[in-house]
Each structure stands twice: as structure tokens, then as C-alpha cells.
C-alpha positions as CSV (number, residue, x, y, z in Angstrom):
1,M,6.2,-8.8,14.8
2,D,5.5,-4.4,16.3
3,V,2.4,-3.3,14.8
4,A,5.0,0.1,13.7
5,I,7.1,-1.7,12.3
6,A,4.8,-3.8,9.9
7,G,3.2,-0.7,8.7
8,F,6.6,0.2,7.2
9,T,6.9,-3.6,5.7
10,L,4.5,-3.2,3.8
11,I,4.9,0.4,2.5
12,P,7.7,-0.4,-0.3
13,I,6.2,-3.7,-0.9
14,L,2.3,-2.0,-1.4
15,V,4.9,0.7,-3.9
16,G,5.6,-2.7,-5.9
17,F,2.1,-4.1,-6.4
18,G,1.1,-1.1,-7.4
19,Q,3.9,-0.7,-10.3
20,V,2.8,-4.3,-11.4
21,L,-0.6,-3.6,-11.1
22,K,-0.2,-1.0,-13.2
23,I,1.4,-3.0,-15.5
24,A,-1.4,-5.6,-15.3
25,G,-4.1,-3.3,-16.4
26,I,-5.7,-1.7,-13.4
27,P,-6.5,1.7,-13.8
28,S,-4.6,3.9,-11.8
29,R,-7.7,5.6,-10.4
30,F,-8.1,2.3,-8.9
31,L,-4.6,1.9,-7.6
32,P,-5.1,3.7,-4.5
33,L,-8.5,1.6,-3.7
34,V,-6.5,-1.5,-4.1
35,L,-3.6,-1.5,-1.9
36,L,-5.4,-0.3,0.1
37,V,-7.0,-3.7,0.3
38,I,-4.5,-5.8,-0.2
39,A,-2.5,-3.8,3.2
40,V,-5.3,-4.4,5.0
41,I,-5.2,-7.9,3.6
42,L,-1.1,-8.3,4.3
43,A,-1.8,-7.2,7.5
44,F,-4.5,-9.6,8.9
45,I,-2.6,-12.2,7.7
46,A,1.2,-10.5,10.0
47,E,-0.8,-9.8,12.8
48,G,-4.1,-11.4,13.2
49,F,-7.1,-9.9,13.6
50,G,-7.9,-6.3,14.6
51,V,-8.3,-2.9,14.9
52,I,-4.9,-1.9,15.4
53,Q,-4.0,-4.0,12.8
54,L,-6.4,-2.5,9.9
55,L,-5.5,0.5,11.3
56,T,-1.8,-0.4,9.4
57,G,-2.5,-1.7,6.6
58,A,-5.2,1.2,5.9
59,T,-1.8,3.6,6.7
60,A,0.5,1.6,4.3
61,G,-2.1,1.3,1.9
62,L,-2.8,4.8,1.7
63,S,1.3,5.7,2.3
64,A,2.2,4.2,-0.3
65,S,-0.3,5.0,-2.4
66,G,0.7,8.3,-2.6
67,L,4.5,7.3,-2.7
68,Y,3.7,5.4,-5.7
69,D,1.5,9.3,-6.9
70,L,4.7,10.9,-5.5
71,G,7.5,9.3,-7.6
72,K,5.2,9.4,-10.2
73,K,5.2,13.6,-10.4
74,T,9.1,13.7,-9.5
75,I,9.9,11.2,-12.2
76,A,7.5,12.2,-15.1
77,G,8.4,16.1,-13.6
78,K,4.2,17.0,-13.8
């Protein structure tokens, strides 16, 4: 799988993980860190170990947590 496609595919999956973790009781301030770790692990599983996969996972994790925050603020009107 192409690294760019893997990164873009991870983002909606991570947003879903973020929602599940929030419902499970993980404090919101820890969600970006948890999503970052999950994204890196998923990138390693999908593509193998390497610097590019680490960067792909980190980018996807941080993008997903930012997208989650943006959606939360937009829907909540904050």
C-alpha cells in the first residue's frame, strides 16, 4: 500500500478510535497522545518498520486529533 494512501486511510479510523476512547472514559487532554501512539502502531503494522512509516503514523495521529477537535468545536458551537 502506498504510504500516502495508508496515512489518509488511517485518519477516519483514528477519529473513530478517538470517539470510542472518549466514551470509554479517557480524558480529552490525553486523546491526541493516545491517537498518535495508535496511529504509529497501525502504520507499522500496515507498512512495516521505518522512518517513513513513523512519520506517516505521526502525521495521521495528529491530523485525526485535530480533525476531532475541529468537529467537536464546530458541532458544539464553541
